[in-house]
C-alpha positions as CSV (number, residue, x, y, z in Angstrom):
1,X,106.5,138.5,108.6
2,X,106.1,138.4,113.0
3,X,104.5,136.3,114.6
4,X,102.4,140.0,115.8
5,X,100.7,139.9,112.9
6,X,99.1,136.3,113.5
7,X,96.7,134.7,117.0
8,X,97.9,131.8,115.7
9,X,100.5,130.9,118.3
10,X,98.5,133.0,121.3
11,X,96.5,129.8,122.3
12,X,100.7,128.3,123.4
13,X,101.4,131.3,125.5
14,X,100.3,129.5,129.1
15,X,102.1,126.4,127.2
16,X,105.6,128.6,127.0
17,X,105.1,129.1,130.4
18,X,105.5,126.6,131.7
19,X,109.4,125.7,130.8
20,X,111.1,126.9,134.4
21,X,114.1,127.4,132.5
22,X,116.0,124.6,134.8
23,X,118.7,123.0,132.7
24,X,117.5,119.4,132.9
25,X,116.3,118.9,129.3
26,X,120.1,119.9,128.0
27,X,121.3,116.2,129.4
28,X,118.7,114.6,128.0
29,X,118.1,115.7,124.1
30,X,119.9,114.0,121.8
31,X,120.6,116.7,120.0
32,X,121.7,119.1,122.6
33,X,124.4,116.5,123.7
34,X,125.8,116.8,120.2
35,X,126.1,120.4,119.4
36,X,125.9,122.1,122.2
37,X,123.4,125.2,121.3
38,X,120.8,126.8,123.4
39,X,118.5,126.8,120.9
40,X,119.7,123.3,119.9
41,X,117.8,121.9,123.6
42,X,114.2,122.2,124.8
43,X,114.2,125.9,127.1
44,X,115.9,127.4,124.1
45,X,113.5,126.8,121.0
46,X,111.0,128.0,123.9
47,X,112.8,131.0,124.5
48,X,112.3,131.2,121.0
49,X,108.8,130.2,120.5
50,X,108.1,133.1,123.4
51,X,109.7,135.1,121.5
52,X,107.7,134.7,118.0
53,X,104.7,135.3,119.7
54,X,105.6,138.7,121.4
55,X,106.6,139.7,118.2
56,X,110.1,140.1,118.7
57,X,111.1,137.2,116.1
58,X,110.7,137.2,112.3
59,X,108.9,134.5,111.2
60,X,111.5,133.5,108.9
61,X,113.9,130.2,107.3
62,X,116.6,130.5,109.6
63,X,114.3,130.3,112.6
64,X,112.9,127.6,111.2
65,X,115.8,125.2,111.1
66,X,116.2,125.7,114.4
67,X,112.8,124.8,115.1
68,X,113.0,122.0,112.4
69,X,116.3,120.5,114.6
70,X,114.2,118.6,117.0
71,X,113.2,114.3,116.7
72,X,110.6,115.9,119.1
73,X,111.9,112.5,121.6
74,X,110.0,113.9,124.8
75,X,112.7,113.6,126.4
76,X,112.9,117.1,127.4
77,X,109.3,116.3,129.3
78,X,110.0,113.4,130.6
79,X,112.6,115.0,132.4
80,X,111.4,117.9,133.2
81,X,110.1,119.2,136.9
82,X,107.0,121.3,135.3
83,X,106.0,118.5,132.3
84,X,106.6,121.1,129.5
85,X,105.0,120.2,126.3
86,X,108.2,121.3,124.2
87,X,107.7,119.1,121.3
88,X,104.1,120.0,121.3
89,X,105.0,123.6,121.8
90,X,107.8,123.0,118.6
91,X,105.6,121.2,116.3
92,X,102.7,124.6,116.3
93,X,105.2,126.6,116.1
94,X,106.4,124.8,112.8
95,X,102.3,124.7,111.7
96,X,103.0,128.4,111.8
97,X,105.6,128.1,109.5
98,X,104.1,126.2,107.3
99,X,100.7,128.5,106.9
100,X,102.5,131.9,106.3
101,X,105.8,130.6,104.2
102,X,105.1,126.6,102.9
103,X,106.7,123.7,103.1
104,X,110.4,123.5,101.7
105,X,110.2,121.6,97.9
106,X,109.9,118.9,97.2
107,X,108.5,117.5,100.9
108,X,105.7,119.6,100.1
109,X,104.8,118.6,97.0
110,X,105.3,114.6,98.0
111,X,103.3,115.4,100.8
112,X,100.1,116.9,99.4
113,X,100.1,115.0,95.9
114,X,101.1,111.8,97.0
115,X,100.3,110.6,100.8
116,X,96.7,112.6,100.0
117,X,96.2,109.5,97.4
118,X,98.1,106.1,98.6
119,X,97.0,104.4,94.5
120,X,98.9,107.3,93.3
121,X,101.8,107.1,96.0
122,X,101.7,103.6,94.8
123,X,102.5,104.0,90.8
124,X,105.2,106.2,91.7
125,X,107.1,103.6,93.8
126,X,106.0,101.0,91.6
127,X,108.2,102.9,89.1
128,X,110.7,103.6,91.7
129,X,111.5,99.7,92.2
130,X,112.8,99.6,88.4
131,X,115.5,102.0,89.5
132,X,116.4,100.7,93.2
133,X,116.9,97.4,91.3
134,X,119.8,99.1,88.4
135,X,121.2,102.0,90.4
136,X,121.2,100.6,93.8
137,X,122.7,97.3,94.8
138,X,121.7,95.3,98.5
139,X,123.9,96.0,100.8
140,X,122.1,93.9,103.9
141,X,119.0,92.0,102.7
142,X,116.2,94.5,103.3
143,X,118.0,97.5,102.0
144,X,119.9,99.2,100.1
145,X,123.3,101.3,99.3
146,X,123.0,104.4,98.1
147,X,125.4,105.0,96.2
148,X,127.4,108.1,96.7
149,X,126.7,110.8,93.1
150,X,123.3,111.0,94.9
151,X,124.1,113.3,97.6
152,X,120.9,114.8,98.0
153,X,120.1,111.8,99.5
154,X,123.2,111.4,101.7
155,X,126.0,109.6,100.7
156,X,126.4,106.1,101.8
157,X,123.0,105.3,103.2
158,X,121.6,102.8,103.6
159,X,118.0,102.5,102.3
160,X,115.1,100.0,102.3
161,X,114.2,98.2,100.0
162,X,110.8,98.4,97.5
163,X,108.7,95.5,97.8
164,X,107.9,93.4,95.2
165,X,104.6,93.1,95.7
166,X,102.4,95.8,97.9
167,X,100.1,94.4,101.2
168,X,97.3,95.1,99.3
169,X,97.8,92.8,97.0
170,X,99.0,90.1,99.8
171,X,96.2,90.3,102.0
172,X,92.1,90.3,101.4
173,X,89.8,93.5,102.6
174,X,88.2,91.7,105.2
175,X,90.3,89.0,106.8
176,X,88.5,86.0,109.2
177,X,89.9,83.4,112.0
178,X,89.6,80.3,110.8
179,X,86.5,78.2,110.7
180,X,84.5,82.4,109.7
181,X,84.0,82.8,114.2
182,X,85.1,86.2,115.3
183,X,85.2,87.7,118.8
184,X,86.0,91.0,117.4
185,X,86.4,92.2,115.0
186,X,88.6,95.2,114.3
187,X,91.0,97.4,111.5
188,X,94.5,97.2,111.0
189,X,96.4,100.7,109.8
190,X,98.8,99.2,107.4
191,X,101.4,102.6,107.6
192,X,103.4,103.1,104.5
193,X,106.3,101.3,105.5
194,X,104.6,98.4,105.8
195,X,101.7,99.0,102.7
196,X,105.2,98.9,100.7
197,X,108.4,98.3,102.4
198,X,107.6,95.4,104.6
199,X,104.6,93.8,103.6
200,X,105.4,90.3,105.1
201,X,105.4,92.1,108.8
202,X,101.7,93.2,108.3
203,X,100.2,90.0,107.2
204,X,102.3,88.6,109.8
205,X,100.2,90.8,111.9
206,X,96.8,89.6,110.3
207,X,97.8,86.0,110.9
208,X,98.3,87.0,113.6
209,X,95.4,88.7,114.9
210,X,93.1,85.9,113.1
211,X,94.7,82.9,115.2
212,X,93.3,84.9,118.0
213,X,90.2,84.6,116.4
214,X,89.9,88.4,115.3
215,X,88.4,89.3,112.6
216,X,90.6,91.8,110.5
217,X,89.3,94.6,107.8
218,X,92.1,96.5,105.9
219,X,89.9,99.1,104.3
220,X,91.9,99.7,101.0
221,X,90.4,103.4,101.6
222,X,92.6,104.4,104.6
223,X,96.2,106.0,103.0
224,X,99.5,107.6,105.2
225,X,99.1,108.7,108.6
226,X,100.4,111.7,107.9
227,X,103.4,112.2,110.6
228,X,105.7,113.4,108.2
229,X,103.4,115.5,106.6
230,X,101.7,117.6,109.7
231,X,104.3,117.0,113.3
232,X,107.1,116.5,111.2
233,X,106.7,119.6,108.6
234,X,104.0,121.0,110.0
235,X,101.1,120.7,107.1
236,X,97.9,120.9,109.1
237,X,95.9,121.3,106.5
238,X,97.5,118.2,104.0
239,X,97.1,116.7,108.0
240,X,93.4,116.9,108.0
241,X,92.5,115.7,104.8
242,X,94.9,112.7,105.5
243,X,92.8,112.2,108.9
244,X,89.3,112.6,107.2
245,X,89.9,110.4,105.2
246,X,91.7,107.9,107.4
247,X,88.5,108.4,109.8
248,X,86.2,107.9,108.0
249,X,88.2,104.6,106.4
250,X,87.2,103.0,109.7
251,X,84.4,103.8,110.3
252,X,83.1,100.3,111.2
253,X,85.5,98.4,113.6
254,X,85.8,98.0,117.8
255,X,89.3,99.1,117.8
256,X,92.4,99.7,114.9
257,X,95.6,98.4,116.1
258,X,98.8,99.4,114.1
259,X,102.6,98.0,114.2
260,X,104.6,101.0,113.3
261,X,104.8,103.1,116.5
262,X,105.0,106.0,115.3
263,X,101.4,105.4,113.2
264,X,100.4,104.7,116.4
265,X,101.2,107.5,117.8
266,X,100.7,109.8,115.4
267,X,96.8,108.8,115.0
268,X,96.0,109.1,118.4
269,X,96.9,112.8,117.7
270,X,94.3,113.8,115.5
271,X,91.7,115.3,118.5
272,X,94.8,116.9,119.8
273,X,96.3,119.1,117.1
274,X,94.8,118.6,113.6
275,X,90.6,119.1,115.3
276,X,89.7,122.4,114.4
277,X,86.3,122.3,114.4
278,X,83.8,120.7,116.8
279,X,82.9,118.3,114.3
280,X,86.2,117.2,113.5
281,X,86.6,116.9,117.6
282,X,84.1,115.1,118.2
283,X,85.4,112.3,114.9
284,X,88.9,112.6,116.0
285,X,88.3,111.9,119.4
286,X,86.1,108.5,118.8
287,X,88.6,107.5,115.9
288,X,91.6,108.7,118.3
289,X,90.0,106.5,121.7
290,X,90.1,102.9,119.3
291,X,93.9,103.6,119.0
292,X,96.2,100.7,120.1
293,X,99.6,99.4,119.3
294,X,99.5,95.6,118.7
295,X,101.1,95.2,121.3
296,X,98.7,97.3,123.9
297,X,96.0,95.1,121.6
298,X,97.4,91.8,122.1
299,X,98.6,92.1,126.5
300,X,96.0,94.7,127.3
301,X,93.0,94.4,125.4
302,X,92.8,90.4,124.4
303,X,94.8,89.2,127.8
304,X,97.6,86.5,126.3
305,X,99.8,84.7,128.0
306,X,103.2,84.0,128.2
307,X,102.1,80.8,126.2
308,X,101.0,82.2,123.0
309,X,103.7,83.2,121.7
310,X,106.1,81.6,119.4
311,X,109.8,82.6,118.3
312,X,110.5,82.6,114.8
313,X,112.7,79.8,113.8
314,X,115.9,82.9,113.0
315,X,115.8,83.9,116.9
316,X,116.4,80.6,118.3
317,X,119.4,79.9,120.6
318,X,119.9,84.2,120.4
319,X,119.8,86.5,122.4
320,X,117.5,89.7,122.0
321,X,117.6,93.4,123.4
322,X,115.3,96.0,123.0
323,X,114.9,99.1,121.3
324,X,112.2,101.7,122.7
325,X,111.0,103.7,119.8
326,X,110.3,107.1,121.3
327,X,106.9,107.6,120.1
328,X,106.1,103.9,121.6
329,X,107.4,104.5,124.7
330,X,106.7,108.2,126.0
331,X,104.5,109.4,123.6
332,X,102.2,106.7,124.1
333,X,103.5,105.6,127.2
334,X,104.0,101.2,126.1
335,X,106.7,100.2,128.1
336,X,106.1,96.5,129.9
337,X,103.9,95.4,127.0
338,X,106.7,94.8,123.7
339,X,108.9,93.0,127.0
340,X,106.2,90.8,128.4
341,X,106.2,89.4,124.9
342,X,110.1,89.2,124.4
343,X,110.4,87.7,127.8
344,X,108.0,85.5,127.4
345,X,110.1,83.5,124.3
346,X,111.0,80.4,125.6
347,X,114.0,79.4,122.9
348,X,115.9,82.9,122.9
349,X,117.2,85.2,125.4
350,X,115.8,88.3,126.7
351,X,118.3,91.7,128.0
352,X,117.4,94.8,128.7
353,X,120.0,97.3,126.9
354,X,122.0,100.5,128.4
355,X,119.4,103.6,127.6
356,X,117.1,101.2,125.8
357,X,115.0,104.7,125.6
358,X,117.3,107.0,123.7
359,X,116.9,107.8,121.0
360,X,117.8,106.5,117.7
361,X,117.8,109.8,115.5
362,X,115.7,109.1,113.0
363,X,113.0,111.5,113.6
364,X,111.3,110.9,110.0
365,X,111.9,113.7,108.1
366,X,114.8,114.9,110.6
367,X,117.0,112.1,109.2
368,X,116.2,113.5,105.6
369,X,117.2,117.5,106.8
370,X,120.2,116.5,109.5
371,X,121.2,113.7,108.2
372,X,124.7,113.5,109.7
373,X,123.4,115.0,113.2
374,X,121.4,112.4,112.7
375,X,124.6,110.0,112.2
376,X,126.0,110.9,115.7
377,X,122.9,110.4,117.7
378,X,121.7,107.1,116.0
379,X,126.4,105.8,117.2
380,X,125.2,106.3,121.3
381,X,122.5,103.9,121.0
382,X,124.5,101.6,118.7
383,X,127.4,102.0,121.4
384,X,124.3,101.1,124.3
385,X,123.3,98.1,121.4
386,X,127.0,96.5,121.8
387,X,127.3,97.3,125.3
388,X,123.7,94.5,125.9
389,X,126.0,91.8,124.3
390,X,123.1,91.1,122.0
391,X,122.7,89.0,118.8
392,X,119.3,90.5,118.2
393,X,118.1,94.5,118.9
394,X,114.6,94.4,118.2
395,X,112.1,97.5,117.9
396,X,109.0,98.0,116.4
397,X,108.8,101.1,114.7
398,X,110.2,101.0,110.6
399,X,111.9,104.4,110.6
400,X,113.9,102.9,113.5
401,X,114.6,99.7,112.2
402,X,116.3,101.2,109.3
403,X,117.9,104.0,111.0
404,X,119.6,101.4,113.4
405,X,120.8,99.3,110.4
406,X,121.9,101.8,108.3
407,X,123.7,102.8,111.6
408,X,125.5,99.6,112.3
409,X,126.1,98.5,108.9
410,X,128.0,101.6,108.5
411,X,130.4,100.8,111.3
412,X,130.5,97.6,110.7
413,X,128.8,95.9,113.6
414,X,127.3,92.6,113.7
415,X,124.5,93.0,115.3
416,X,121.0,92.7,113.3
417,X,117.8,94.1,114.0
418,X,114.7,93.1,113.9
419,X,110.8,94.2,113.7
420,X,109.0,93.1,116.9
421,X,106.3,90.8,114.3
422,X,109.6,89.8,112.7
423,X,110.3,87.1,115.4
424,X,107.3,86.7,116.3
425,X,106.4,82.8,114.7
């Protein structure tokens, strides 16, 4: 099908004209740096979308593959003199492909039937825990080695362990500060990773907020943020189902705090990408205005000083460095807040790694579709970690955390990876 049979992408025409074809994006694009193919860089993808709009190209699987081969790291827009929003254009083009041809199996099935129903997803993962225990030996604490016979997911891949207990089993729906007196009522968006894989991080976030006088609401009706469905795959229909559910779940809070960079970014994108009616635009905008990454909330909203942060025993005497998740750094503009927290920890030394904002190559389903390419991108990040001479690389995105762990273990490197919340006492 050609795009001339549909007007869905016509609204992008003005945005596509922002590209000056200067090629600055070629110097920063993680995909282009590995493949040196024009269709892999922002400039080339923009030309493909322009050809779609004009009807000069057919919307087919081969073209979709070129559009999906993008980490959406936003480095192109950051380096672009005209700030051309190519990643947003690419996501909209993915949405058109998903609307016309659907999302490939099994991803579409998972998005529609599991990501929209957290209890059902929990039941599936409960069964999966037994499979992990039987067939996937632990190789590094919280990750497991994927045996080579499971080649569909990538030979030798290190994947996260499903937690013995999920977060909603450890944290009540409403958590009050000691003494019961609160200065603010905040919703905590747990995300899928903290709910099912890293519940101790979610509990630490809630406890930290409680200690600072915050009443925390963790609604049982919340679900996935929808990143994989609508940002990754372009399944906007499923994305709206997810968004409607989350907006309804967080109806009576002052702020909505997430400690996952991807969740924070995705929730903020609801009004920009998914609002297809005036009613949704109002609801999603009100919802989006309350979203804060936990570092934004602690530093910008609560204005906590250095003395408020204590390091965990595991980092005492260690050297820390920070990896900027793309969703936190370039998408949300959150750069200094996590660094302020890290630099405030008296028992550890902070060093800045070279190219701290370089994409690690995770990018959600990009890592599943293009695992070999993802590993090549990650190797440059590992070089930066080594150059920092840090003992521990800290980040605030579970996806980045497991991508770095996977590749540090694969390359037999000694550095540890920890979440920002994990290093706080």
